NUTIKE-7379 format. One line per field, with one value per residue: chain; y, x, z of N, C-alpha, C in turn. Coordinates in pm, whole numbers, plus 50000, padded with zeros to 5 digits. Layout:
<recs>
kolba	[A;...]
ny	[Y;...]
nx	[X;...]
nz	[Z;...]
cay	[Y;...]
cax	[X;...]
caz	[Z;...]
cy	[Y;...]
cx	[X;...]
cz	[Z;...]
</recs>
This chain:
<recs>
kolba	[A;A;A;A;A;A;A;A;A;A;A;A;A;A;A;A;A;A;A;A;A;A;A;A;A;A;A;A;A;A;A;A;A;A;A;A;A;A;A;A;A;A;A;A;A;A;A;A;A;A;A;A;A;A;A;A;A;A;A;A;A;A;A;A;A;A;A;A;A;A;A;A;A;A;A;A;A;A;A;A;A;A;A;A;A;A;A;A;A;A;A;A;A;A;A;A;A;A;A;A;A;A;A;A;A;A;A;A;A;A;A;A;A;A;A;A;A;A;A;A;A;A;A;A;A;A;A;A;A;A;A;A;A;A;A;A;A;A;A;A;A;A;A;A;A;A;A;A;A;A;A;A;A;A;A;A;A;A;A;A;A;A;A;A;A;A;A;A;A;A;A;A;A;A;A;A;A;A;A;A;A;A;A;A;A;A;A;A;A;A;A;A;A;A;A;A;A;A;A;A;A;A;A;A;A;A;A;A;A;A;A;A;A;A;A;A;A;A;A;A;A;A;A;A;A;A;A;A;A;A;A;A;A;A;A;A;A;A]
ny	[82688;82685;82723;83020;83187;83245;83133;82913;82784;82661;82461;82334;82438;82560;82264;82228;82429;82323;82136;82218;82377;82198;81984;82120;82412;82373;82142;82301;82384;82648;82750;82953;82956;83175;83284;83030;83001;83233;83166;82996;83117;83274;83283;83189;83160;83367;83575;83563;83588;83459;83244;83116;83052;82781;82686;82803;82689;82515;82446;82623;82893;83191;83353;83686;83844;84176;84399;84604;84770;84664;84593;84367;84029;83994;83770;83562;83489;83147;82993;82820;82987;83236;83231;83138;83365;83590;83463;83505;83803;83806;83918;84128;84206;84479;84592;84818;84745;84757;84655;84564;84507;84376;84251;84088;84113;83926;83870;84110;84103;83857;83984;84157;84060;83982;84209;84565;84773;84819;84833;84885;84863;84911;84920;84888;84995;84837;84588;84736;84810;84538;84457;84633;84597;84323;84343;84503;84330;84128;84237;84405;84707;84947;84894;85021;85095;85190;85355;85339;85384;85116;85103;85321;85293;85400;85655;85879;85723;85634;85594;85249;84899;84655;84565;84388;84241;84126;83886;83892;84082;84253;84448;84846;84897;85070;85300;85199;85059;85267;85349;85225;85198;85190;84839;84773;84529;84385;84187;83959;83805;83768;83767;83593;83786;83657;83437;83227;83131;83306;83222;83124;83220;83353;83429;83614;83870;84146;84384;84690;84834;85052;85230;85150;84905;84521;84215;83895;83515;83355;83114;82914;82969;83113;83299;83527;83864;84119;84434;84654;84632;84545;84506;84747;84687;84606;84758;84672;84758;84631]
nx	[57146;57387;57299;57468;57456;57512;57326;57287;57502;57429;57214;57042;57013;56811;56764;57060;57083;56856;56991;57226;57090;56969;57138;57418;57306;57116;57250;57421;57334;57126;56859;56630;56346;56271;56495;56632;56441;56486;56708;56688;56557;56739;56982;57269;57476;57436;57563;57807;58146;58167;58321;58342;58103;58002;58078;57910;57760;57909;58067;58308;58552;58515;58705;58620;58788;58913;58909;59013;59347;59650;59458;59363;59191;58869;58782;58481;58279;58184;57827;57734;57866;57802;57522;57456;57523;57393;57157;57232;57255;56954;56781;56490;56148;56122;56390;56635;56945;57263;57507;57839;58113;58040;58072;58021;57692;57568;57538;57393;57143;57027;56981;56792;56572;56488;56480;56314;56499;56852;57109;57425;57771;58055;58411;58570;58556;58543;58387;58177;58059;57992;57850;57601;57501;57443;57270;57082;56984;56881;56658;56626;56676;56605;56759;57034;57326;57664;58011;58235;58500;58558;58554;58474;58165;57856;57787;57569;57317;57264;57068;57131;56985;57068;57398;57602;57932;58127;58315;58662;58740;58980;59053;58898;58641;58499;58361;58133;58024;57890;57711;57503;57197;56978;56954;57054;57191;57533;57721;57998;58319;58556;58894;59099;59287;59514;59600;59841;59899;59719;59507;59297;58946;58648;58238;58109;57809;57786;57606;57429;57334;57218;57358;57630;57830;57861;57960;57885;58008;57925;57956;58189;58425;58582;58749;58941;59102;58951;59082;59040;58960;59167;59435;59680;60007;60259;60515;60853;61100;61444]
nz	[72664;72947;73217;73408;73637;73974;74145;73974;74006;74232;74245;74420;74634;74851;74927;75056;75201;75408;75514;75613;75825;75952;76009;76101;76216;76416;76605;76716;76944;76867;76867;76844;76676;76467;76398;76248;76119;75908;75823;75640;75446;75348;75068;75095;74888;74720;74847;74850;74685;74327;74255;74583;74581;74610;74833;75060;75202;75373;75725;75740;75730;75567;75274;75210;74945;74930;74658;74704;74659;74838;75039;75308;75284;75387;75666;75660;75907;76020;75948;76145;76346;76346;76360;76607;76751;76678;76776;77056;77087;77084;76951;76882;76727;76697;76760;76682;76475;76454;76260;76233;75982;75809;75577;75297;75341;75390;75663;75728;75613;75719;75929;75902;75866;76089;76287;76322;76246;76026;76008;75841;75854;75706;75670;75427;75125;74906;74983;75092;74894;74771;74959;74924;74683;74707;74900;74750;74540;74672;74747;74951;74976;75118;75335;75557;75457;75537;75522;75690;75989;76181;76420;76520;76486;76446;76526;76450;76389;76588;76931;76974;76982;76944;76869;76628;76615;76321;76407;76560;76815;77053;77182;77177;77182;77309;77163;77042;77245;77390;77229;77220;77359;77650;77833;77599;77377;77287;77075;77007;76917;77162;77261;77455;77603;77783;77698;77605;77341;77174;77075;77199;77240;77339;77248;77334;77539;77556;77761;77824;78114;78352;78208;78257;78160;78133;78056;77989;77919;77644;77433;77298;77097;76765;76581;76377;76457;76415;76234;76316;76587;76725;76982;77078;77044;77294;77459;77591;77792;77839]
cay	[82772;82637;82864;83068;83273;83212;83061;82828;82705;82600;82402;82214;82540;82512;82149;82254;82483;82291;82043;82293;82424;82055;81917;82244;82501;82283;82071;82363;82465;82707;82755;83037;82944;83273;83256;82923;83029;83332;83097;82887;83185;83343;83216;83223;83189;83504;83734;83544;83581;83304;83120;83102;82998;82604;82629;82829;82595;82451;82498;82658;83002;83169;83468;83748;83921;84318;84463;84752;84744;84651;84595;84223;83976;83948;83631;83569;83385;83019;83027;82778;83097;83362;83247;83144;83533;83603;83415;83539;83925;83829;84038;84130;84244;84672;84659;84853;84729;84774;84512;84549;84455;84235;84160;84130;84181;83804;83865;84219;84019;83751;84066;84228;83979;83996;84307;84670;84845;84756;84999;84795;84977;84859;84998;84867;85006;84736;84512;84802;84816;84430;84450;84712;84538;84200;84359;84516;84225;84043;84329;84493;84857;84974;84860;85164;85065;85290;85322;85418;85324;85021;85100;85433;85323;85499;85775;85956;85653;85550;85462;85066;84793;84551;84614;84283;84252;84012;83877;83881;84170;84286;84607;84952;84863;85187;85400;85124;85023;85399;85384;85114;85268;85106;84730;84726;84429;84396;84015;83929;83704;83803;83716;83582;83828;83566;83287;83279;83105;83374;83185;83089;83319;83315;83473;83708;83945;84272;84484;84799;84854;85181;85360;85074;84762;84421;84095;83721;83428;83327;82992;82876;83082;83160;83405;83673;83992;84262;84491;84829;84624;84477;84573;84822;84610;84689;84733;84650;84795;84579]
cax	[57267;57391;57303;57609;57464;57555;57188;57258;57562;57376;57047;56982;57043;56720;56829;57180;57026;56789;57109;57277;57032;56951;57290;57511;57290;57019;57270;57525;57241;57058;56691;56504;56267;56233;56608;56607;56354;56561;56861;56585;56496;56827;57062;57411;57560;57378;57628;57945;58204;58110;58456;58296;57903;58007;58138;57830;57693;58024;58097;58433;58564;58557;58785;58579;58877;58869;58955;59130;59483;59676;59346;59353;59044;58759;58728;58334;58201;58062;57732;57691;57897;57672;57393;57452;57603;57240;57089;57291;57176;56816;56723;56350;56167;56151;56502;56736;57057;57375;57599;57981;58208;57909;58164;57965;57626;57487;57478;57260;57049;56979;56927;56710;56432;56462;56464;56307;56578;56938;57260;57542;57910;58198;58569;58632;58514;58485;58303;58072;57981;57924;57704;57536;57457;57408;57109;56968;56982;56795;56506;56640;56759;56610;56850;57108;57510;57733;58143;58362;58601;58438;58534;58362;58025;57773;57678;57447;57234;57258;57137;57086;56910;57190;57532;57641;58077;58153;58462;58657;58786;59049;59014;58850;58484;58422;58266;58035;57946;57835;57595;57381;57092;56968;56909;57111;57330;57666;57814;58098;58400;58658;59015;59101;59383;59558;59581;59971;59887;59672;59413;59148;58879;58475;58186;58007;57756;57779;57477;57435;57256;57219;57487;57726;57857;57946;57978;57920;58040;57799;58002;58369;58469;58739;58781;59036;59062;58969;59250;59005;58975;59300;59511;59786;60153;60289;60682;60915;61271;61533]
caz	[72742;73034;73354;73513;73751;74081;74179;73882;74075;74321;74216;74506;74720;74908;75031;75123;75277;75516;75509;75696;75930;76045;76054;76205;76320;76533;76667;76776;76987;76806;76893;76827;76556;76385;76323;76193;75945;75814;75788;75558;75376;75302;75001;75165;74768;74693;74873;74837;74565;74236;74298;74674;74628;74615;74978;75101;75331;75461;75795;75707;75731;75407;75286;75075;74899;74882;74549;74711;74638;74952;75162;75320;75265;75521;75728;75683;76010;75959;75977;76291;76475;76308;76441;76787;76801;76682;76859;77211;77087;77151;76850;76865;76611;76711;76757;76583;76510;76363;76186;76196;75923;75762;75456;75170;75342;75481;75813;75766;75536;75830;76074;75837;75840;76253;76374;76284;76108;76008;75952;75821;75859;75676;75633;75314;75043;74762;75011;75087;74684;74756;75052;74877;74600;74702;74966;74667;74474;74779;74789;75081;74946;75260;75477;75493;75483;75574;75477;75814;76032;76240;76609;76568;76487;76342;76557;76339;76400;76763;77013;76891;77070;76945;76769;76630;76514;76267;76396;76692;76905;77167;77217;77098;77184;77410;77101;77017;77379;77432;77122;77268;77426;77835;77797;77460;77335;77160;77057;76946;76962;77244;77200;77574;77686;77873;77637;77572;77195;77114;76974;77272;77214;77357;77201;77465;77489;77621;77822;77891;78237;78489;78217;78243;78059;78147;77959;78014;77792;77526;77421;77292;76935;76724;76418;76336;76526;76303;76257;76398;76745;76764;77099;77015;77062;77412;77443;77717;77779;77937]
cy	[82722;82759;82922;83176;83194;83091;82877;82758;82572;82522;82358;82340;82505;82386;82149;82302;82444;82187;82124;82356;82279;82008;81996;82320;82460;82240;82178;82481;82621;82694;82819;83028;83014;83281;83176;82944;83121;83264;83006;82978;83252;83276;83237;83257;83307;83613;83645;83560;83474;83206;83097;82999;82856;82586;82705;82772;82516;82496;82567;82827;83053;83328;83559;83855;84055;84323;84567;84700;84736;84579;84403;84175;83943;83824;83609;83485;83259;83063;82979;82898;83224;83334;83234;83312;83573;83576;83489;83698;83908;83927;84044;84222;84422;84678;84695;84815;84753;84686;84576;84478;84319;84195;84167;84064;84037;83808;84002;84129;83900;83842;84101;84143;83963;84096;84461;84726;84787;84829;84881;84903;84871;84963;84946;84929;84940;84641;84591;84831;84638;84400;84504;84623;84402;84228;84418;84382;84127;84124;84415;84617;84935;84974;84941;85081;85159;85248;85416;85315;85218;85045;85214;85440;85348;85580;85828;85872;85599;85638;85359;85007;84708;84610;84450;84287;84118;83991;83914;84034;84149;84382;84722;84931;85003;85257;85320;85083;85203;85439;85255;85175;85141;85001;84712;84641;84436;84265;84033;83834;83753;83687;83718;83662;83751;83454;83305;83222;83188;83322;83132;83286;83274;83409;83528;83787;84034;84334;84603;84825;84976;85249;85257;84929;84653;84314;83935;83662;83352;83150;83014;82926;83110;83214;83472;83740;84070;84341;84611;84757;84511;84609;84603;84741;84677;84657;84758;84674;84692;84656]
cx	[57302;57398;57433;57603;57482;57473;57204;57387;57567;57258;56970;57022;56920;56747;56958;57133;56965;56911;57185;57250;57021;57075;57408;57434;57202;57161;57410;57421;57152;56916;56589;56483;56252;56398;56622;56506;56385;56682;56798;56599;56616;56922;57172;57493;57525;57500;57777;58022;58180;58227;58399;58189;57910;58021;58019;57751;57761;58018;58244;58461;58610;58636;58713;58756;58838;58951;59037;59287;59530;59597;59374;59199;59004;58752;58569;58305;58118;57954;57661;57739;57788;57545;57355;57474;57487;57152;57066;57282;57035;56731;56552;56283;56133;56243;56563;56914;57137;57490;57717;58043;58130;57973;58116;57779;57515;57425;57366;57137;56963;56921;56821;56539;56434;56428;56382;56381;56705;57049;57391;57647;58036;58296;58594;58552;58404;58416;58203;57992;57967;57815;57580;57413;57387;57282;57016;56920;56873;56637;56511;56729;56710;56689;56995;57261;57602;57896;58175;58389;58539;58458;58495;58237;57951;57687;57580;57346;57198;57118;57077;57048;57026;57274;57598;57805;58087;58311;58497;58793;58910;59055;58901;58739;58424;58330;58134;57974;57834;57728;57485;57304;57060;56885;57005;57261;57451;57725;57897;58209;58563;58784;59071;59249;59545;59612;59724;60007;59796;59577;59273;59088;58728;58403;58123;57919;57765;57666;57490;57355;57284;57347;57598;57724;57910;57929;57978;57945;57906;57842;58153;58318;58555;58743;58876;59023;59020;59088;59184;58947;59102;59404;59636;59895;60191;60494;60750;61045;61314;61667]
cz	[72857;73164;73421;73593;73863;74170;74056;73926;74168;74308;74280;74648;74864;75023;75081;75193;75503;75562;75636;75835;76044;76100;76147;76235;76425;76629;76717;76867;76966;76770;76856;76661;76429;76316;76268;76082;75858;75767;75619;75454;75289;75217;75028;75030;74704;74737;74912;74695;74467;74315;74450;74707;74639;74742;75074;75217;75385;75571;75858;75704;75635;75420;75163;75070;74829;74754;74588;74693;74810;75059;75195;75311;75411;75570;75763;75833;75962;76022;76093;76382;76447;76355;76549;76826;76796;76781;77038;77209;77145;77061;76875;76715;76588;76746;76648;76593;76368;76345;76184;76150;75878;75616;75361;75198;75410;75579;75838;75682;75659;75953;76054;75833;76012;76331;76261;76191;76119;75960;75960;75767;75844;75641;75488;75179;74931;74855;75051;75003;74731;74855;74996;74792;74613;74772;74840;74585;74565;74828;74927;75081;75062;75370;75434;75566;75444;75540;75611;75919;76143;76367;76613;76535;76376;76430;76552;76351;76488;76823;76888;77006;77065;76835;76769;76565;76454;76245;76558;76755;77025;77260;77146;77097;77274;77316;77076;77164;77374;77318;77172;77351;77553;77763;77634;77497;77196;77199;76966;76963;77054;77238;77372;77562;77734;77817;77554;77376;77111;76988;77052;77282;77277;77284;77361;77430;77614;77662;77898;77976;78306;78402;78210;78170;78112;78069;78036;77869;77725;77496;77313;77139;76864;76590;76466;76375;76365;76355;76355;76531;76801;76861;77060;77104;77211;77371;77604;77667;77884;77989]
</recs>
């Protein structure tokens, strides 16, 4: 009988992961050896819907379709962007991390091998169910996965050393930034407000120092804006 499991769809999964790391991740200036090792350990296809498994190690942005009626599909960050974003956060083994909008849980699984504790926050019930199932299947049942508004964070679990936002933001980061402990870092893709095309964005790292936060640019990146972090439309009257 043929193997119809997701693992069976990619019999060369380990080889494909190695190719992804060598040809995509390393060439995109990801040099953190612990992170590279984790990328080789986690089979991304097991965190994707079956119809996307064959694209698990491409550099394309994939959409995880939510099963909730009327819900939008969630765009998953390409592995090379996600990897460099995580590297920019400087995750330590002692850190407590909040993973915002993990979609299907791949980013959470990566972080769980780097940090001391990880909390995943998802606003879509169907995606939260997928995240929990995927994490349990990979032996990460101890990772907390919570349902709630993304921009509100997880105040009962705070403070966090690192917050990773899996997508682009324009506004509404105040509550997340307030949940960083002193020296804490938040990484996200920041949409540039002065760009007339609406397409320019930068991966940035916010850091909380002496109770205040500022950010620096890490690299050029592109990602759809998460609805929870979309700037409200401004109306002008003529």
